[in-house]
Each structure stands twice: as C-alpha cells, then as structure tokens.
ChimeraX commands (.cxc) that place a marker at each C-alpha (Angstrom):
marker #1 position 65.48,98.60,55.14 radius 0.5
marker #1 position 66.54,95.51,57.11 radius 0.5
marker #1 position 63.66,93.43,58.42 radius 0.5
marker #1 position 64.57,93.75,62.09 radius 0.5
marker #1 position 64.27,97.57,61.90 radius 0.5
marker #1 position 60.67,97.55,60.66 radius 0.5
marker #1 position 59.27,98.36,64.10 radius 0.5
marker #1 position 61.76,101.13,64.88 radius 0.5
marker #1 position 59.73,104.34,64.76 radius 0.5
marker #1 position 61.24,107.61,63.67 radius 0.5
marker #1 position 59.91,110.87,65.11 radius 0.5
marker #1 position 58.73,113.16,62.34 radius 0.5
marker #1 position 57.84,116.83,62.66 radius 0.5
marker #1 position 55.52,118.72,60.31 radius 0.5
marker #1 position 58.35,119.55,57.88 radius 0.5
marker #1 position 59.47,115.91,57.68 radius 0.5
marker #1 position 55.88,114.84,57.01 radius 0.5
marker #1 position 55.51,117.55,54.37 radius 0.5
marker #1 position 58.70,116.34,52.66 radius 0.5
marker #1 position 57.40,112.77,52.64 radius 0.5
marker #1 position 53.99,113.82,51.27 radius 0.5
marker #1 position 55.55,115.86,48.47 radius 0.5
marker #1 position 58.01,113.11,47.52 radius 0.5
marker #1 position 55.28,110.47,47.57 radius 0.5
marker #1 position 53.30,112.61,45.12 radius 0.5
marker #1 position 56.33,113.53,42.96 radius 0.5
marker #1 position 59.58,111.67,43.58 radius 0.5
marker #1 position 61.32,113.72,40.87 radius 0.5
marker #1 position 60.69,117.10,42.47 radius 0.5
marker #1 position 63.75,119.34,42.68 radius 0.5
marker #1 position 65.14,120.38,46.07 radius 0.5
marker #1 position 64.31,124.01,45.20 radius 0.5
marker #1 position 60.66,123.22,44.46 radius 0.5
marker #1 position 60.43,120.90,47.47 radius 0.5
marker #1 position 61.77,123.64,49.75 radius 0.5
marker #1 position 59.22,126.13,48.38 radius 0.5
marker #1 position 56.32,123.71,48.86 radius 0.5
marker #1 position 57.17,122.89,52.47 radius 0.5
marker #1 position 58.11,126.44,53.48 radius 0.5
marker #1 position 61.82,126.03,54.26 radius 0.5
marker #1 position 64.94,127.22,52.51 radius 0.5
marker #1 position 66.92,124.86,50.30 radius 0.5
marker #1 position 69.74,123.95,52.75 radius 0.5
marker #1 position 67.57,122.79,55.68 radius 0.5
marker #1 position 65.27,120.95,53.26 radius 0.5
marker #1 position 68.23,119.12,51.75 radius 0.5
marker #1 position 69.62,118.30,55.22 radius 0.5
marker #1 position 66.25,116.91,56.31 radius 0.5
marker #1 position 65.96,114.87,53.12 radius 0.5
marker #1 position 69.43,113.36,53.62 radius 0.5
marker #1 position 68.58,112.55,57.26 radius 0.5
marker #1 position 65.33,110.83,56.22 radius 0.5
marker #1 position 67.30,108.77,53.69 radius 0.5
marker #1 position 70.13,107.98,56.13 radius 0.5
marker #1 position 67.71,106.93,58.87 radius 0.5
marker #1 position 65.84,104.61,56.51 radius 0.5
marker #1 position 62.55,106.52,56.48 radius 0.5
marker #1 position 63.02,107.00,52.73 radius 0.5
marker #1 position 64.16,103.65,51.39 radius 0.5
marker #1 position 64.52,104.55,47.72 radius 0.5
marker #1 position 63.00,106.16,44.65 radius 0.5
marker #1 position 61.27,104.40,41.78 radius 0.5
marker #1 position 58.90,104.85,38.90 radius 0.5
marker #1 position 55.28,103.85,39.48 radius 0.5
marker #1 position 54.31,101.53,36.65 radius 0.5
marker #1 position 50.73,100.82,35.63 radius 0.5
marker #1 position 50.48,97.01,35.58 radius 0.5
marker #1 position 47.27,97.08,33.53 radius 0.5
marker #1 position 49.06,98.91,30.69 radius 0.5
marker #1 position 51.54,96.01,30.76 radius 0.5
marker #1 position 48.77,93.43,30.44 radius 0.5
marker #1 position 48.96,92.35,34.09 radius 0.5
marker #1 position 45.36,92.99,35.06 radius 0.5
marker #1 position 44.48,89.67,36.71 radius 0.5
marker #1 position 44.74,89.99,40.50 radius 0.5
marker #1 position 44.22,87.12,42.90 radius 0.5
marker #1 position 44.55,86.91,46.65 radius 0.5
marker #1 position 45.69,83.59,48.00 radius 0.5
marker #1 position 45.32,82.33,51.54 radius 0.5
marker #1 position 48.18,79.98,52.33 radius 0.5
marker #1 position 48.18,77.49,55.17 radius 0.5
marker #1 position 51.48,75.97,56.16 radius 0.5
marker #1 position 51.96,72.50,57.62 radius 0.5
marker #1 position 54.57,73.88,60.00 radius 0.5
marker #1 position 54.98,77.33,61.58 radius 0.5
marker #1 position 58.25,77.13,63.45 radius 0.5
marker #1 position 60.63,80.02,62.73 radius 0.5
marker #1 position 62.84,77.97,60.41 radius 0.5
marker #1 position 59.82,76.96,58.29 radius 0.5
marker #1 position 58.55,80.55,58.14 radius 0.5
marker #1 position 61.99,81.79,57.09 radius 0.5
marker #1 position 62.23,79.15,54.37 radius 0.5
marker #1 position 58.75,80.02,53.07 radius 0.5
marker #1 position 59.47,83.78,53.07 radius 0.5
marker #1 position 62.77,83.34,51.23 radius 0.5
marker #1 position 61.06,81.27,48.52 radius 0.5
marker #1 position 58.15,83.75,48.19 radius 0.5
marker #1 position 60.59,86.61,47.54 radius 0.5
marker #1 position 61.86,84.78,44.43 radius 0.5
marker #1 position 58.46,84.64,42.65 radius 0.5
marker #1 position 57.94,87.83,40.63 radius 0.5
marker #1 position 54.17,87.34,40.27 radius 0.5
marker #1 position 53.76,87.66,44.05 radius 0.5
marker #1 position 53.24,91.38,44.46 radius 0.5
marker #1 position 52.66,91.29,48.24 radius 0.5
marker #1 position 52.97,88.68,50.98 radius 0.5
marker #1 position 51.75,89.13,54.55 radius 0.5
marker #1 position 51.98,86.90,57.62 radius 0.5
marker #1 position 48.45,86.80,59.04 radius 0.5
marker #1 position 47.06,86.20,62.52 radius 0.5
marker #1 position 43.97,84.13,61.79 radius 0.5
marker #1 position 42.71,80.91,60.21 radius 0.5
marker #1 position 45.54,80.81,57.67 radius 0.5
marker #1 position 49.20,81.78,57.76 radius 0.5
marker #1 position 49.95,84.03,54.76 radius 0.5
marker #1 position 47.97,86.21,52.39 radius 0.5
marker #1 position 49.56,86.67,48.97 radius 0.5
marker #1 position 48.61,89.17,46.28 radius 0.5
marker #1 position 49.34,87.68,42.87 radius 0.5
marker #1 position 49.38,89.67,39.63 radius 0.5
marker #1 position 49.31,87.84,36.28 radius 0.5
marker #1 position 48.08,88.33,32.71 radius 0.5
marker #1 position 45.02,86.12,32.95 radius 0.5
marker #1 position 43.47,83.10,34.68 radius 0.5
marker #1 position 45.53,80.65,32.62 radius 0.5
marker #1 position 48.73,82.38,33.70 radius 0.5
marker #1 position 47.53,82.46,37.33 radius 0.5
marker #1 position 46.75,78.73,37.29 radius 0.5
marker #1 position 50.29,78.06,36.04 radius 0.5
marker #1 position 51.81,80.20,38.81 radius 0.5
marker #1 position 49.62,78.51,41.42 radius 0.5
marker #1 position 50.43,74.98,40.26 radius 0.5
marker #1 position 54.12,75.38,39.45 radius 0.5
marker #1 position 55.25,77.92,42.03 radius 0.5
marker #1 position 52.89,78.72,44.90 radius 0.5
marker #1 position 51.72,75.16,45.58 radius 0.5
marker #1 position 55.33,73.97,45.58 radius 0.5
marker #1 position 56.56,76.55,48.10 radius 0.5
marker #1 position 58.13,75.04,51.24 radius 0.5
marker #1 position 55.69,73.86,53.91 radius 0.5
marker #1 position 52.49,74.73,51.99 radius 0.5
marker #1 position 49.65,72.43,53.05 radius 0.5
marker #1 position 46.81,74.13,51.13 radius 0.5
marker #1 position 45.70,77.34,49.46 radius 0.5
marker #1 position 42.45,79.19,48.78 radius 0.5
marker #1 position 42.17,81.69,45.94 radius 0.5
marker #1 position 40.03,84.82,45.68 radius 0.5
marker #1 position 39.96,86.61,42.32 radius 0.5
marker #1 position 39.66,90.40,42.42 radius 0.5
marker #1 position 36.99,91.75,40.09 radius 0.5
marker #1 position 37.78,95.45,40.57 radius 0.5
marker #1 position 40.27,97.56,42.52 radius 0.5
marker #1 position 38.09,99.95,44.48 radius 0.5
marker #1 position 40.93,101.68,46.35 radius 0.5
marker #1 position 44.69,101.38,46.19 radius 0.5
marker #1 position 46.12,104.17,48.33 radius 0.5
marker #1 position 49.58,105.57,48.40 radius 0.5
marker #1 position 51.28,106.07,51.74 radius 0.5
marker #1 position 51.10,109.81,51.07 radius 0.5
marker #1 position 47.38,109.59,51.88 radius 0.5
marker #1 position 48.26,108.51,55.44 radius 0.5
marker #1 position 51.18,110.81,56.24 radius 0.5
marker link #1:1,2 radius 0.2
marker link #1:2,3 radius 0.2
marker link #1:3,4 radius 0.2
marker link #1:4,5 radius 0.2
marker link #1:5,6 radius 0.2
marker link #1:6,7 radius 0.2
marker link #1:7,8 radius 0.2
marker link #1:8,9 radius 0.2
marker link #1:9,10 radius 0.2
marker link #1:10,11 radius 0.2
marker link #1:11,12 radius 0.2
marker link #1:12,13 radius 0.2
marker link #1:13,14 radius 0.2
marker link #1:14,15 radius 0.2
marker link #1:15,16 radius 0.2
marker link #1:16,17 radius 0.2
marker link #1:17,18 radius 0.2
marker link #1:18,19 radius 0.2
marker link #1:19,20 radius 0.2
marker link #1:20,21 radius 0.2
marker link #1:21,22 radius 0.2
marker link #1:22,23 radius 0.2
marker link #1:23,24 radius 0.2
marker link #1:24,25 radius 0.2
marker link #1:25,26 radius 0.2
marker link #1:26,27 radius 0.2
marker link #1:27,28 radius 0.2
marker link #1:28,29 radius 0.2
marker link #1:29,30 radius 0.2
marker link #1:30,31 radius 0.2
marker link #1:31,32 radius 0.2
marker link #1:32,33 radius 0.2
marker link #1:33,34 radius 0.2
marker link #1:34,35 radius 0.2
marker link #1:35,36 radius 0.2
marker link #1:36,37 radius 0.2
marker link #1:37,38 radius 0.2
marker link #1:38,39 radius 0.2
marker link #1:39,40 radius 0.2
marker link #1:40,41 radius 0.2
marker link #1:41,42 radius 0.2
marker link #1:42,43 radius 0.2
marker link #1:43,44 radius 0.2
marker link #1:44,45 radius 0.2
marker link #1:45,46 radius 0.2
marker link #1:46,47 radius 0.2
marker link #1:47,48 radius 0.2
marker link #1:48,49 radius 0.2
marker link #1:49,50 radius 0.2
marker link #1:50,51 radius 0.2
marker link #1:51,52 radius 0.2
marker link #1:52,53 radius 0.2
marker link #1:53,54 radius 0.2
marker link #1:54,55 radius 0.2
marker link #1:55,56 radius 0.2
marker link #1:56,57 radius 0.2
marker link #1:57,58 radius 0.2
marker link #1:58,59 radius 0.2
marker link #1:59,60 radius 0.2
marker link #1:60,61 radius 0.2
marker link #1:61,62 radius 0.2
marker link #1:62,63 radius 0.2
marker link #1:63,64 radius 0.2
marker link #1:64,65 radius 0.2
marker link #1:65,66 radius 0.2
marker link #1:66,67 radius 0.2
marker link #1:67,68 radius 0.2
marker link #1:68,69 radius 0.2
marker link #1:69,70 radius 0.2
marker link #1:70,71 radius 0.2
marker link #1:71,72 radius 0.2
marker link #1:72,73 radius 0.2
marker link #1:73,74 radius 0.2
marker link #1:74,75 radius 0.2
marker link #1:75,76 radius 0.2
marker link #1:76,77 radius 0.2
marker link #1:77,78 radius 0.2
marker link #1:78,79 radius 0.2
marker link #1:79,80 radius 0.2
marker link #1:80,81 radius 0.2
marker link #1:81,82 radius 0.2
marker link #1:82,83 radius 0.2
marker link #1:83,84 radius 0.2
marker link #1:84,85 radius 0.2
marker link #1:85,86 radius 0.2
marker link #1:86,87 radius 0.2
marker link #1:87,88 radius 0.2
marker link #1:88,89 radius 0.2
marker link #1:89,90 radius 0.2
marker link #1:90,91 radius 0.2
marker link #1:91,92 radius 0.2
marker link #1:92,93 radius 0.2
marker link #1:93,94 radius 0.2
marker link #1:94,95 radius 0.2
marker link #1:95,96 radius 0.2
marker link #1:96,97 radius 0.2
marker link #1:97,98 radius 0.2
marker link #1:98,99 radius 0.2
marker link #1:99,100 radius 0.2
marker link #1:100,101 radius 0.2
marker link #1:101,102 radius 0.2
marker link #1:102,103 radius 0.2
marker link #1:103,104 radius 0.2
marker link #1:104,105 radius 0.2
marker link #1:105,106 radius 0.2
marker link #1:106,107 radius 0.2
marker link #1:107,108 radius 0.2
marker link #1:108,109 radius 0.2
marker link #1:109,110 radius 0.2
marker link #1:110,111 radius 0.2
marker link #1:111,112 radius 0.2
marker link #1:112,113 radius 0.2
marker link #1:113,114 radius 0.2
marker link #1:114,115 radius 0.2
marker link #1:115,116 radius 0.2
marker link #1:116,117 radius 0.2
marker link #1:117,118 radius 0.2
marker link #1:118,119 radius 0.2
marker link #1:119,120 radius 0.2
marker link #1:120,121 radius 0.2
marker link #1:121,122 radius 0.2
marker link #1:122,123 radius 0.2
marker link #1:123,124 radius 0.2
marker link #1:124,125 radius 0.2
marker link #1:125,126 radius 0.2
marker link #1:126,127 radius 0.2
marker link #1:127,128 radius 0.2
marker link #1:128,129 radius 0.2
marker link #1:129,130 radius 0.2
marker link #1:130,131 radius 0.2
marker link #1:131,132 radius 0.2
marker link #1:132,133 radius 0.2
marker link #1:133,134 radius 0.2
marker link #1:134,135 radius 0.2
marker link #1:135,136 radius 0.2
marker link #1:136,137 radius 0.2
marker link #1:137,138 radius 0.2
marker link #1:138,139 radius 0.2
marker link #1:139,140 radius 0.2
marker link #1:140,141 radius 0.2
marker link #1:141,142 radius 0.2
marker link #1:142,143 radius 0.2
marker link #1:143,144 radius 0.2
marker link #1:144,145 radius 0.2
marker link #1:145,146 radius 0.2
marker link #1:146,147 radius 0.2
marker link #1:147,148 radius 0.2
marker link #1:148,149 radius 0.2
marker link #1:149,150 radius 0.2
marker link #1:150,151 radius 0.2
marker link #1:151,152 radius 0.2
marker link #1:152,153 radius 0.2
marker link #1:153,154 radius 0.2
marker link #1:154,155 radius 0.2
marker link #1:155,156 radius 0.2
marker link #1:156,157 radius 0.2
marker link #1:157,158 radius 0.2
marker link #1:158,159 radius 0.2
marker link #1:159,160 radius 0.2
marker link #1:160,161 radius 0.2
marker link #1:161,162 radius 0.2
view
C-alpha cells in the first residue's frame, strides 16, 4: 500500500472483520470454508474479499517463516539518532534502511531518538558486522544504542486485534 494512504481508514463491518481474522489465521483457506466460517454464502464472501483487496485493506498473502528455524535467532533493537531531521534527510535514511535485509522493522519515533530498528541476525558477530558496515553508515546517522533481546515474550498477529 502506498505510504501516503497509511492513515486512510476503511470502515469494516462484522463480516469484513471476520474475513480478516480468518485470513490472518489461515491465508490458504478456501472461499467455501471462509464463507462457512463467517456465516455468509460464497458469492458475497468472495465479493467482500475482492473489495478488501482492491481497497488495500488486504495488501497480500505470504508464508509465515520461523526465523529461529533458519538460524536467525539473534534480535537487537537499535535506537538511531540522526544529525539532521529535515524531510529530505528522513527520506534518504528511510530509502537506505529499506535496502538492508537484516532490518526487520523500522519506526520513526517521537522521543529522545529518531528511529527504532529491529535487527535479526544469526549471532552477535553477525550483528556487529551489520551494525558496523550497514547501520552505522546509513545517511545522517550520528549515533546508535543497541539493546539485545533475550526472549520474545509476545509477538502478536494483527488477527489478535481485529
């Protein structure tokens, strides 16, 4: 979904929310099974699904991959302070962040620092390489602070909120 549409809200009724909950739990569910679970017939369910896709509420479908099974169990959170926060500098920083695969999430923060990054790597050695060679060299970075996650206590899916 384009960035400038992120704040456009879409009105959802109980059937739309039910569709989203079911798809968040099982993105491979058939239209027939989805219709049964939400209590509508197949045609209106399919029409609603297409509308949710067309309107950008559903942005795609993907497999959920367990990063720990892939050996990517080192998680760090990095506070990033920029030396400049004009829009051009922010845009340059964001574009560069999107190119680093180890950055799992990046958030602009209102607070004592500018961005919070979630980094996923194999181990501390790999993280130190990413920090030194990629994160520290991002445009406009003045300094960083790292926090290493010891355990994931909760990682919710959006389906828990809908």
